[in-house]
PQR file with spaces between the fields and no chain letter, atoms N, CA, C, O and H, PARSE charges and radii, in Angstrom:
ATOM       1  N    MET     1      93.107  219.537   95.401 -0.4000 1.5000
ATOM       2  CA   MET     1      91.976  218.802   94.862 -0.0000 2.0000
ATOM       3  C    MET     1      92.096  218.773   93.335  0.5500 1.7000
ATOM       4  O    MET     1      92.330  219.802   92.701 -0.5500 1.4000
ATOM       5  N    ALA     2      91.935  217.600   92.768 -0.4000 1.5000
ATOM       6  CA   ALA     2      92.092  217.446   91.326 -0.0000 2.0000
ATOM       7  C    ALA     2      90.914  218.061   90.586  0.5500 1.7000
ATOM       8  O    ALA     2      89.771  217.989   91.037 -0.5500 1.4000
ATOM       9  H    ALA     2      91.746  216.765   93.284  0.4000 1.0000
ATOM      10  N    ARG     3      91.214  218.669   89.438 -0.4000 1.5000
ATOM      11  CA   ARG     3      90.152  219.222   88.605 -0.0000 2.0000
ATOM      12  C    ARG     3      89.605  218.096   87.740  0.5500 1.7000
ATOM      13  O    ARG     3      90.033  217.897   86.603 -0.5500 1.4000
ATOM      14  H    ARG     3      92.142  218.728   89.072  0.4000 1.0000
ATOM      15  N    ARG     4      88.655  217.368   88.303 -0.4000 1.5000
ATOM      16  CA   ARG     4      88.105  216.191   87.651 -0.0000 2.0000
ATOM      17  C    ARG     4      86.608  216.132   87.931  0.5500 1.7000
ATOM      18  O    ARG     4      86.158  216.450   89.032 -0.5500 1.4000
ATOM      19  H    ARG     4      88.308  217.530   89.226  0.4000 1.0000
ATOM      20  N    CYS     5      85.843  215.722   86.920 -0.4000 1.5000
ATOM      21  CA   CYS     5      84.394  215.613   87.057 -0.0000 2.0000
ATOM      22  C    CYS     5      84.060  214.431   87.964  0.5500 1.7000
ATOM      23  O    CYS     5      84.651  213.359   87.835 -0.5500 1.4000
ATOM      24  H    CYS     5      86.208  215.464   86.026  0.4000 1.0000
ATOM      25  N    ASP     6      83.103  214.630   88.892 -0.4000 1.5000
ATOM      26  CA   ASP     6      82.736  213.576   89.823 -0.0000 2.0000
ATOM      27  C    ASP     6      81.902  212.481   89.162  0.5500 1.7000
ATOM      28  O    ASP     6      81.830  211.368   89.684 -0.5500 1.4000
ATOM      29  H    ASP     6      82.623  215.501   88.998  0.4000 1.0000
ATOM      30  N    ILE     7      81.271  212.773   88.026 -0.4000 1.5000
ATOM      31  CA   ILE     7      80.412  211.786   87.379 -0.0000 2.0000
ATOM      32  C    ILE     7      81.183  210.978   86.338  0.5500 1.7000
ATOM      33  O    ILE     7      81.243  209.751   86.426 -0.5500 1.4000
ATOM      34  H    ILE     7      81.329  213.676   87.602  0.4000 1.0000
ATOM      35  N    CYS     8      81.776  211.659   85.348 -0.4000 1.5000
ATOM      36  CA   CYS     8      82.423  210.950   84.239 -0.0000 2.0000
ATOM      37  C    CYS     8      83.931  210.827   84.410  0.5500 1.7000
ATOM      38  O    CYS     8      84.590  210.196   83.583 -0.5500 1.4000
ATOM      39  H    CYS     8      81.728  212.655   85.277  0.4000 1.0000
ATOM      40  N    LYS     9      84.491  211.412   85.459 -0.4000 1.5000
ATOM      41  CA   LYS     9      85.936  211.363   85.753 -0.0000 2.0000
ATOM      42  C    LYS     9      86.790  212.004   84.664  0.5500 1.7000
ATOM      43  O    LYS     9      87.963  211.662   84.513 -0.5500 1.4000
ATOM      44  H    LYS     9      83.955  211.924   86.131  0.4000 1.0000
ATOM      45  N    ARG    10      86.212  212.928   83.907 -0.4000 1.5000
ATOM      46  CA   ARG    10      86.955  213.617   82.858 -0.0000 2.0000
ATOM      47  C    ARG    10      87.922  214.600   83.498  0.5500 1.7000
ATOM      48  O    ARG    10      87.541  215.349   84.398 -0.5500 1.4000
ATOM      49  H    ARG    10      85.259  213.206   84.030  0.4000 1.0000
ATOM      50  N    GLY    11      89.173  214.607   83.041 -0.4000 1.5000
ATOM      51  CA   GLY    11      90.193  215.462   83.611 -0.0000 2.0000
ATOM      52  C    GLY    11      90.708  216.478   82.612  0.5500 1.7000
ATOM      53  O    GLY    11      90.069  216.745   81.594 -0.5500 1.4000
ATOM      54  H    GLY    11      89.483  213.999   82.309  0.4000 1.0000
ATOM      55  N    SER    12      91.865  217.039   82.909 -0.4000 1.5000
ATOM      56  CA   SER    12      92.424  218.075   82.054 -0.0000 2.0000
ATOM      57  C    SER    12      93.062  217.464   80.812  0.5500 1.7000
ATOM      58  O    SER    12      93.367  216.273   80.775 -0.5500 1.4000
ATOM      59  H    SER    12      92.384  216.821   83.735  0.4000 1.0000
ATOM      60  N    ASN    13      93.257  218.299   79.800 -0.4000 1.5000
ATOM      61  CA   ASN    13      93.817  217.893   78.515 -0.0000 2.0000
ATOM      62  C    ASN    13      95.133  218.637   78.315  0.5500 1.7000
ATOM      63  O    ASN    13      95.227  219.829   78.609 -0.5500 1.4000
ATOM      64  H    ASN    13      93.008  219.268   79.830  0.4000 1.0000
ATOM      65  N    ARG    14      96.142  217.940   77.817 -0.4000 1.5000
ATOM      66  CA   ARG    14      97.430  218.585   77.542 -0.0000 2.0000
ATOM      67  C    ARG    14      97.426  219.104   76.119  0.5500 1.7000
ATOM      68  O    ARG    14      96.974  218.418   75.203 -0.5500 1.4000
ATOM      69  H    ARG    14      96.065  216.972   77.578  0.4000 1.0000
ATOM      70  N    ALA    15      97.929  220.317   75.933 -0.4000 1.5000
ATOM      71  CA   ALA    15      97.984  220.949   74.621 -0.0000 2.0000
ATOM      72  C    ALA    15      99.253  221.781   74.545  0.5500 1.7000
ATOM      73  O    ALA    15     100.019  221.846   75.507 -0.5500 1.4000
ATOM      74  H    ALA    15      98.296  220.874   76.678  0.4000 1.0000
ATOM      75  N    VAL    16      99.474  222.411   73.409 -0.4000 1.5000
ATOM      76  CA   VAL    16     100.631  223.281   73.252 -0.0000 2.0000
ATOM      77  C    VAL    16     100.183  224.656   72.795  0.5500 1.7000
ATOM      78  O    VAL    16      99.266  224.795   71.986 -0.5500 1.4000
ATOM      79  H    VAL    16      98.853  222.358   72.628  0.4000 1.0000
ATOM      80  N    SER    17     100.852  225.673   73.333 -0.4000 1.5000
ATOM      81  CA   SER    17     100.694  227.035   72.839 -0.0000 2.0000
ATOM      82  C    SER    17     101.745  227.262   71.778  0.5500 1.7000
ATOM      83  O    SER    17     102.893  226.848   71.940 -0.5500 1.4000
ATOM      84  H    SER    17     101.597  225.560   73.990  0.4000 1.0000
ATOM      85  N    ARG    18     101.370  227.911   70.701 -0.4000 1.5000
ATOM      86  CA   ARG    18     102.316  228.189   69.617 -0.0000 2.0000
ATOM      87  C    ARG    18     102.598  229.684   69.581  0.5500 1.7000
ATOM      88  O    ARG    18     101.676  230.496   69.504 -0.5500 1.4000
ATOM      89  H    ARG    18     100.438  228.248   70.569  0.4000 1.0000
ATOM      90  N    SER    19     103.884  230.046   69.637 -0.4000 1.5000
ATOM      91  CA   SER    19     104.277  231.448   69.550 -0.0000 2.0000
ATOM      92  C    SER    19     104.312  231.870   68.084  0.5500 1.7000
ATOM      93  O    SER    19     104.046  231.072   67.185 -0.5500 1.4000
ATOM      94  H    SER    19     104.633  229.387   69.700  0.4000 1.0000
ATOM      95  N    HIS    20     104.643  233.124   67.866 -0.4000 1.5000
ATOM      96  CA   HIS    20     104.730  233.643   66.501 -0.0000 2.0000
ATOM      97  C    HIS    20     105.811  232.916   65.700  0.5500 1.7000
ATOM      98  O    HIS    20     105.682  232.750   64.487 -0.5500 1.4000
ATOM      99  H    HIS    20     104.860  233.773   68.596  0.4000 1.0000
ATOM     100  N    SER    21     106.873  232.483   66.375 -0.4000 1.5000
ATOM     101  CA   SER    21     107.938  231.739   65.699 -0.0000 2.0000
ATOM     102  C    SER    21     107.691  230.230   65.704  0.5500 1.7000
ATOM     103  O    SER    21     108.591  229.449   65.395 -0.5500 1.4000
ATOM     104  H    SER    21     106.979  232.618   67.361  0.4000 1.0000
ATOM     105  N    ASN    22     106.470  229.825   66.057 -0.4000 1.5000
ATOM     106  CA   ASN    22     106.003  228.434   66.027 -0.0000 2.0000
ATOM     107  C    ASN    22     106.687  227.549   67.067  0.5500 1.7000
ATOM     108  O    ASN    22     106.745  226.332   66.890 -0.5500 1.4000
ATOM     109  H    ASN    22     105.739  230.460   66.309  0.4000 1.0000
ATOM     110  N    ILE    23     107.208  228.138   68.150 -0.4000 1.5000
ATOM     111  CA   ILE    23     107.782  227.360   69.250 -0.0000 2.0000
ATOM     112  C    ILE    23     106.634  226.846   70.112  0.5500 1.7000
ATOM     113  O    ILE    23     105.729  227.598   70.471 -0.5500 1.4000
ATOM     114  H    ILE    23     107.161  229.126   68.294  0.4000 1.0000
ATOM     115  N    ALA    24     106.683  225.556   70.441 -0.4000 1.5000
ATOM     116  CA   ALA    24     105.616  224.927   71.218 -0.0000 2.0000
ATOM     117  C    ALA    24     105.936  225.008   72.708  0.5500 1.7000
ATOM     118  O    ALA    24     107.042  224.670   73.131 -0.5500 1.4000
ATOM     119  H    ALA    24     107.419  224.944   70.150  0.4000 1.0000
ATOM     120  N    THR    25     104.967  225.455   73.497 -0.4000 1.5000
ATOM     121  CA   THR    25     105.069  225.489   74.942 -0.0000 2.0000
ATOM     122  C    THR    25     103.919  224.674   75.508  0.5500 1.7000
ATOM     123  O    THR    25     102.756  224.945   75.209 -0.5500 1.4000
ATOM     124  H    THR    25     104.069  225.729   73.154  0.4000 1.0000
ATOM     125  N    LYS    26     104.242  223.667   76.332 -0.4000 1.5000
ATOM     126  CA   LYS    26     103.203  222.801   76.877 -0.0000 2.0000
ATOM     127  C    LYS    26     102.343  223.565   77.870  0.5500 1.7000
ATOM     128  O    LYS    26     102.842  224.364   78.662 -0.5500 1.4000
ATOM     129  H    LYS    26     105.186  223.447   76.575  0.4000 1.0000
ATOM     130  N    ARG    27     101.044  223.306   77.813 -0.4000 1.5000
ATOM     131  CA   ARG    27     100.097  223.907   78.741 -0.0000 2.0000
ATOM     132  C    ARG    27      98.974  222.916   79.000  0.5500 1.7000
ATOM     133  O    ARG    27      98.929  221.847   78.392 -0.5500 1.4000
ATOM     134  H    ARG    27     100.639  222.656   77.169  0.4000 1.0000
ATOM     135  N    GLU    28      98.075  223.270   79.898 -0.4000 1.5000
ATOM     136  CA   GLU    28      97.011  222.375   80.300 -0.0000 2.0000
ATOM     137  C    GLU    28      95.663  223.060   80.095  0.5500 1.7000
ATOM     138  O    GLU    28      95.468  224.201   80.516 -0.5500 1.4000
ATOM     139  H    GLU    28      98.112  224.138   80.392  0.4000 1.0000
ATOM     140  N    GLN    29      94.742  222.362   79.452 -0.4000 1.5000
ATOM     141  CA   GLN    29      93.385  222.865   79.277 -0.0000 2.0000
ATOM     142  C    GLN    29      92.518  222.222   80.343  0.5500 1.7000
ATOM     143  O    GLN    29      92.359  221.002   80.367 -0.5500 1.4000
ATOM     144  H    GLN    29      94.900  221.436   79.110  0.4000 1.0000
ATOM     145  N    GLY    30      91.962  223.030   81.215 -0.4000 1.5000
ATOM     146  CA   GLY    30      91.134  222.499   82.283 -0.0000 2.0000
ATOM     147  C    GLY    30      89.722  222.202   81.811  0.5500 1.7000
ATOM     148  O    GLY    30      89.272  222.730   80.795 -0.5500 1.4000
ATOM     149  H    GLY    30      92.091  224.022   81.195  0.4000 1.0000
ATOM     150  N    VAL    31      89.031  221.356   82.555 -0.4000 1.5000
ATOM     151  CA   VAL    31      87.644  221.015   82.272 -0.0000 2.0000
ATOM     152  C    VAL    31      86.756  222.116   82.852  0.5500 1.7000
ATOM     153  O    VAL    31      87.066  222.684   83.899 -0.5500 1.4000
ATOM     154  H    VAL    31      89.397  220.928   83.382  0.4000 1.0000
ATOM     155  N    ASN    32      85.659  222.409   82.169 -0.4000 1.5000
ATOM     156  CA   ASN    32      84.720  223.417   82.642 -0.0000 2.0000
ATOM     157  C    ASN    32      83.862  222.809   83.748  0.5500 1.7000
ATOM     158  O    ASN    32      82.806  222.235   83.482 -0.5500 1.4000
ATOM     159  H    ASN    32      85.408  221.948   81.318  0.4000 1.0000
ATOM     160  N    LEU    33      84.326  222.939   84.993 -0.4000 1.5000
ATOM     161  CA   LEU    33      83.628  222.343   86.135 -0.0000 2.0000
ATOM     162  C    LEU    33      82.724  223.370   86.806  0.5500 1.7000
ATOM     163  O    LEU    33      83.094  224.532   86.977 -0.5500 1.4000
ATOM     164  H    LEU    33      85.183  223.405   85.209  0.4000 1.0000
ATOM     165  N    GLN    34      81.545  222.920   87.178 -0.4000 1.5000
ATOM     166  CA   GLN    34      80.576  223.739   87.890 -0.0000 2.0000
ATOM     167  C    GLN    34      80.141  222.947   89.124  0.5500 1.7000
ATOM     168  O    GLN    34      80.109  221.717   89.101 -0.5500 1.4000
ATOM     169  H    GLN    34      81.244  221.976   87.039  0.4000 1.0000
ATOM     170  N    THR    35      79.807  223.662   90.200 -0.4000 1.5000
ATOM     171  CA   THR    35      79.265  222.984   91.379 -0.0000 2.0000
ATOM     172  C    THR    35      77.757  222.868   91.200  0.5500 1.7000
ATOM     173  O    THR    35      77.078  223.842   90.877 -0.5500 1.4000
ATOM     174  H    THR    35      79.833  224.662   90.219  0.4000 1.0000
ATOM     175  N    LYS    36      77.247  221.659   91.414 -0.4000 1.5000
ATOM     176  CA   LYS    36      75.822  221.409   91.237 -0.0000 2.0000
ATOM     177  C    LYS    36      75.365  220.469   92.343  0.5500 1.7000
ATOM     178  O    LYS    36      76.075  219.530   92.700 -0.5500 1.4000
ATOM     179  H    LYS    36      77.798  220.868   91.676  0.4000 1.0000
ATOM     180  N    THR    37      74.195  220.721   92.875 -0.4000 1.5000
ATOM     181  CA   THR    37      73.643  219.867   93.913 -0.0000 2.0000
ATOM     182  C    THR    37      72.858  218.744   93.256  0.5500 1.7000
ATOM     183  O    THR    37      71.865  218.986   92.570 -0.5500 1.4000
ATOM     184  H    THR    37      73.618  221.484   92.585  0.4000 1.0000
ATOM     185  N    ILE    38      73.311  217.511   93.470 -0.4000 1.5000
ATOM     186  CA   ILE    38      72.649  216.335   92.919 -0.0000 2.0000
ATOM     187  C    ILE    38      72.305  215.411   94.077  0.5500 1.7000
ATOM     188  O    ILE    38      73.187  214.965   94.812 -0.5500 1.4000
ATOM     189  H    ILE    38      74.118  217.314   94.027  0.4000 1.0000
ATOM     190  N    ALA    39      71.023  215.128   94.232 -0.4000 1.5000
ATOM     191  CA   ALA    39      70.512  214.259   95.304 -0.0000 2.0000
ATOM     192  C    ALA    39      70.935  214.782   96.687  0.5500 1.7000
ATOM     193  O    ALA    39      71.290  213.999   97.568 -0.5500 1.4000
ATOM     194  H    ALA    39      70.307  215.491   93.635  0.4000 1.0000
ATOM     195  N    GLY    40      70.894  216.107   96.867 -0.4000 1.5000
ATOM     196  CA   GLY    40      71.214  216.721   98.149 -0.0000 2.0000
ATOM     197  C    GLY    40      72.692  216.801   98.467  0.5500 1.7000
ATOM     198  O    GLY    40      73.052  217.130   99.597 -0.5500 1.4000
ATOM     199  H    GLY    40      70.605  216.743   96.151  0.4000 1.0000
ATOM     200  N    LYS    41      73.563  216.512   97.508 -0.4000 1.5000
ATOM     201  CA   LYS    41      75.005  216.533   97.740 -0.0000 2.0000
ATOM     202  C    LYS    41      75.669  217.426   96.710  0.5500 1.7000
ATOM     203  O    LYS    41      75.396  217.307   95.515 -0.5500 1.4000
ATOM     204  H    LYS    41      73.270  216.245   96.589  0.4000 1.0000
ATOM     205  N    ARG    42      76.556  218.336   97.168 -0.4000 1.5000
ATOM     206  CA   ARG    42      77.264  219.226   96.242 -0.0000 2.0000
ATOM     207  C    ARG    42      78.368  218.465   95.536  0.5500 1.7000
ATOM     208  O    ARG    42      79.217  217.844   96.176 -0.5500 1.4000
ATOM     209  H    ARG    42      76.778  218.432   98.138  0.4000 1.0000
ATOM     210  N    THR    43      78.352  218.516   94.209 -0.4000 1.5000
ATOM     211  CA   THR    43      79.352  217.818   93.421 -0.0000 2.0000
ATOM     212  C    THR    43      79.940  218.764   92.395  0.5500 1.7000
ATOM     213  O    THR    43      79.308  219.747   92.010 -0.5500 1.4000
ATOM     214  H    THR    43      77.663  219.021   93.689  0.4000 1.0000
ATOM     215  N    ARG    44      81.161  218.462   91.950 -0.4000 1.5000
ATOM     216  CA   ARG    44      81.813  219.222   90.881 -0.0000 2.0000
ATOM     217  C    ARG    44      81.595  218.449   89.585  0.5500 1.7000
ATOM     218  O    ARG    44      82.139  217.361   89.399 -0.5500 1.4000
ATOM     219  H    ARG    44      81.674  217.663   92.263  0.4000 1.0000
ATOM     220  N    VAL    45      80.795  219.023   88.697 -0.4000 1.5000
ATOM     221  CA   VAL    45      80.353  218.325   87.505 -0.0000 2.0000
ATOM     222  C    VAL    45      80.739  219.153   86.289  0.5500 1.7000
ATOM     223  O    VAL    45      80.634  220.379   86.314 -0.5500 1.4000
ATOM     224  H    VAL    45      80.353  219.907   88.848  0.4000 1.0000
ATOM     225  N    CYS    46      81.191  218.481   85.206 -0.4000 1.5000
ATOM     226  CA   CYS    46      81.512  219.194   83.978 -0.0000 2.0000
ATOM     227  C    CYS    46      80.215  219.581   83.262  0.5500 1.7000
ATOM     228  O    CYS    46      79.164  218.985   83.497 -0.5500 1.4000
ATOM     229  H    CYS    46      81.276  217.484   85.185  0.4000 1.0000
ATOM     230  N    THR    47      80.300  220.573   82.398 -0.4000 1.5000
ATOM     231  CA   THR    47      79.108  221.085   81.727 -0.0000 2.0000
ATOM     232  C    THR    47      78.508  220.060   80.777  0.5500 1.7000
ATOM     233  O    THR    47      77.300  220.081   80.544 -0.5500 1.4000
ATOM     234  H    THR    47      81.153  221.058   82.207  0.4000 1.0000
ATOM     235  N    ARG    48      79.311  219.173   80.228 -0.4000 1.5000
ATOM     236  CA   ARG    48      78.780  218.121   79.362 -0.0000 2.0000
ATOM     237  C    ARG    48      77.858  217.195   80.150  0.5500 1.7000
ATOM     238  O    ARG    48      76.811  216.790   79.645 -0.5500 1.4000
ATOM     239  H    ARG    48      80.293  219.157   80.418  0.4000 1.0000
ATOM     240  N    CYS    49      78.239  216.854   81.396 -0.4000 1.5000
ATOM     241  CA   CYS    49      77.391  216.004   82.239 -0.0000 2.0000
ATOM     242  C    CYS    49      76.127  216.747   82.672  0.5500 1.7000
ATOM     243  O    CYS    49      75.070  216.131   82.807 -0.5500 1.4000
ATOM     244  H    CYS    49      79.089  217.184   81.806  0.4000 1.0000
ATOM     245  N    ILE    50      76.219  218.058   82.889 -0.4000 1.5000
ATOM     246  CA   ILE    50      75.036  218.837   83.260 -0.0000 2.0000
ATOM     247  C    ILE    50      74.024  218.809   82.119  0.5500 1.7000
ATOM     248  O    ILE    50      72.825  218.677   82.360 -0.5500 1.4000
ATOM     249  H    ILE    50      77.077  218.558   82.780  0.4000 1.0000
ATOM     250  N    ARG    51      74.500  218.933   80.866 -0.4000 1.5000
ATOM     251  CA   ARG    51      73.606  218.855   79.708 -0.0000 2.0000
ATOM     252  C    ARG    51      72.965  217.475   79.602  0.5500 1.7000
ATOM     253  O    ARG    51      71.776  217.362   79.302 -0.5500 1.4000
ATOM     254  H    ARG    51      75.475  219.040   80.669  0.4000 1.0000
ATOM     255  N    THR    52      73.753  216.425   79.847 -0.4000 1.5000
ATOM     256  CA   THR    52      73.220  215.066   79.779 -0.0000 2.0000
ATOM     257  C    THR    52      72.187  214.826   80.866  0.5500 1.7000
ATOM     258  O    THR    52      71.158  214.196   80.618 -0.5500 1.4000
ATOM     259  H    THR    52      74.718  216.517   80.091  0.4000 1.0000
ATOM     260  N    LEU    53      72.453  215.324   82.076 -0.4000 1.5000
ATOM     261  CA   LEU    53      71.510  215.158   83.175 -0.0000 2.0000
ATOM     262  C    LEU    53      70.196  215.887   82.907  0.5500 1.7000
ATOM     263  O    LEU    53      69.134  215.398   83.291 -0.5500 1.4000
ATOM     264  H    LEU    53      73.289  215.835   82.278  0.4000 1.0000
ATOM     265  N    SER    54      70.252  217.056   82.252 -0.4000 1.5000
ATOM     266  CA   SER    54      69.027  217.794   81.973 -0.0000 2.0000
ATOM     267  C    SER    54      68.195  217.087   80.905  0.5500 1.7000
ATOM     268  O    SER    54      66.974  217.243   80.883 -0.5500 1.4000
ATOM     269  H    SER    54      71.115  217.453   81.940  0.4000 1.0000
ATOM     270  N    LYS    55      68.829  216.311   80.016 -0.4000 1.5000
ATOM     271  CA   LYS    55      68.090  215.562   79.003 -0.0000 2.0000
ATOM     272  C    LYS    55      67.334  214.395   79.621  0.5500 1.7000
ATOM     273  O    LYS    55      66.256  214.029   79.153 -0.5500 1.4000
ATOM     274  H    LYS    55      69.821  216.184   80.034  0.4000 1.0000
ATOM     275  N    GLU    56      67.904  213.812   80.677 -0.4000 1.5000
ATOM     276  CA   GLU    56      67.278  212.657   81.325 -0.0000 2.0000
ATOM     277  C    GLU    56      66.086  213.044   82.173  0.5500 1.7000
ATOM     278  O    GLU    56      65.229  212.203   82.444 -0.5500 1.4000
ATOM     279  H    GLU    56      68.780  214.110   81.057  0.4000 1.0000
ATOM     280  N    SER    57      66.009  214.278   82.595 -0.4000 1.5000
ATOM     281  CA   SER    57      64.910  214.713   83.485 -0.0000 2.0000
ATOM     282  C    SER    57      63.599  214.834   82.755  0.5500 1.7000
ATOM     283  O    SER    57      62.586  215.187   83.359 -0.5500 1.4000
ATOM     284  H    SER    57      66.705  214.961   82.375  0.4000 1.0000
């Protein structure tokens, strides 16, 4: 299952780790996904969307 927000479709971000000798190693930054029940259905939603949804209420 892809780590992607069900509302905004935001996915992972590619970045690099830098060692002490400044060698770049590719890595992936995942989205902060939380399970939240919206309209009686469990969805995987990022925290940015949870903040936006709480403002609309």
